[in-house]
N, C-alpha and C positions, 0 to 999 in steps of 0.2 A: 613844264619843265620849259627852260631858255635854251636853244640852240643857236648858237652865234656863229656864219660863216666869214671870214676872211681872206682874202688874196695877197698874198705878201712878195717880194723878189726879192733872193738870197743876192745881197750888195758886198759881202762880204768877200775879199781877190780868193780864200783856197774853200769855200762852200763852206757846207756840213760837216766837217772832219770830226776829229774825235770833243777837240775844247768845245767848241759851237752846239754838239749835239747834248754834251752834256749842260751849260750853259742854261737849253732850249728845258732840257728836262728836271733842272734843280726848278726852273718857274714854273712848270706846267705841274711838277709837282706840289706845289705852293696851295692848289686846288683841286677841289671835290671832283669837277665837271670831267666827263671821260673829253680827252682832247687828242684829237686824229689827224695827221698828217696826209698830204693827197698829193702826187708831184703833176705833173702831165702829163705822164702815160698813164695815167690813173691806179699806180703803185702807192700802196697807204702802208701810215706806218701808228703805230702809239705814240700817242708826244711823251708818252711817259717812261719810252725806252729808248736806252742811247743805241743801241743794235739797232731796233728798230731804223730809228733815224735815218742812221749811218748809212743804210741799206738801200734808202734812196738813192745813195748819191747825189746829192744839189749839190750842185755847180754853183759859180759866182754868174748872174742873171737868171736862173732858173726863177720860175715864178712856182708855190706852191700854196696851195690853200689849205687854210688850218679850219680846223672846227673844234668848238667846243660844246659841250653837252653836257648842262648841271647848272643848278639854283646862280651859281658863283661866273657862268659863262662869258659875260659881261666884263668881266674883272678879270680873268685869265687873257682874254682877246686881247685888254688891255696892256697888263703884263707882256703878252708877249711881241705887239705890235712895236711896243718901245726896245723889247730885244734887239729885234729885226730894223729898227732907225737905229739903231747904236750899232751897226753891224756887229753885233755879240761881243762889243768892246765894254771894259768897265762892268763886269757883274758882279756882285758882291754875294 
């Protein structure tokens, strides 16, 4: 089983409110890997749960660690990295 860990900085102005959280979950659900997000306080959420992600209260500038574990973990992290790089904009 492949496990990939990558740290991201939230760069969108309003942090991970409802719409960015939904975008994250939409992409995460395209993969079979288990995806988890951990904030700087050590709180964690299932990356496929909008409510879980929103409960992390991630704001602009916060660092989040994303862990993907499964056979498609590399692809999942790559797709989520693009989401962060684009500041959660233009997600289809």
